[in-house]
C-alpha angles and dihedrals in degrees: 000000000000113000101156130053115198118193132197110221113214113075091353104065100002129030112245108193110153093175091060091044092052089052088064090056102047142008091203105110093203092050091047093051091047092052093048093048102037100036115022095033096036133114087243090062090054089048090053089055089049092050091236098118136038124238089244092055091046093051091048093049095046092044091056089060095047105023092163088066099038092121091053091048090056093046093047092050094048096051111024092109090062088075094059106112128172117269108246112271097007099102089054092046093051090050091050092050091049091051087058089056099251117151108243123207138175123223111180142163099226142123130264088266085084090082091058095057105026093096090058093060105088097202092058089075086076093056124105097199147354132220111191120188096221092054095045095040086229125114130197131277086042102107089217089077089060090048087049095057092047092049095043095052100028095247127165105230092218090058093054129093113199119199121197138151096227122078093212090061092046090052092049093048090052091049087056090054100260125130109241140189130195110237115236100163137307094277095053092044092051090052091048091051091050092048089050092051090242092117 
């Protein structure tokens, strides 16, 4: 029996679209491509998620590669979280699950900046706990992060349903004993939950 629902954040609960965000910062196509490549798709971004580098160090490192856009790098880093908006239908679905007394958790690969904006995300008031990769120094798909959430909150893996948009993370969760479902939109997820007698 499923008692705990564990959600990924980016592109499951909140839309993460750096290309659209960058378009709000600059109309220069070359600058936009440089920011996307050298910041959002960089090794530094992965290190931020892993908690192994500070934002200041990341900005400095990226700016050395694209000094002509250093000002944009700083601005993009400071404000990228402002573009995180709820995926259509997910706030309502989380609320519905909570009303049925499921424990709701977040398990996300994201930087420490999460703790500066989490209170602004309305649906997070329904959550019972948060596991953030940068804080734990563990990054999906490492199965240890799934073992971490079960240990931290006293969860039985077999009573957990993990929802993520990346197959590698689904596979890892299943290897750790959790039930898992690949996210394909709120409508499809709702139907899956109904078919599984969770909703």
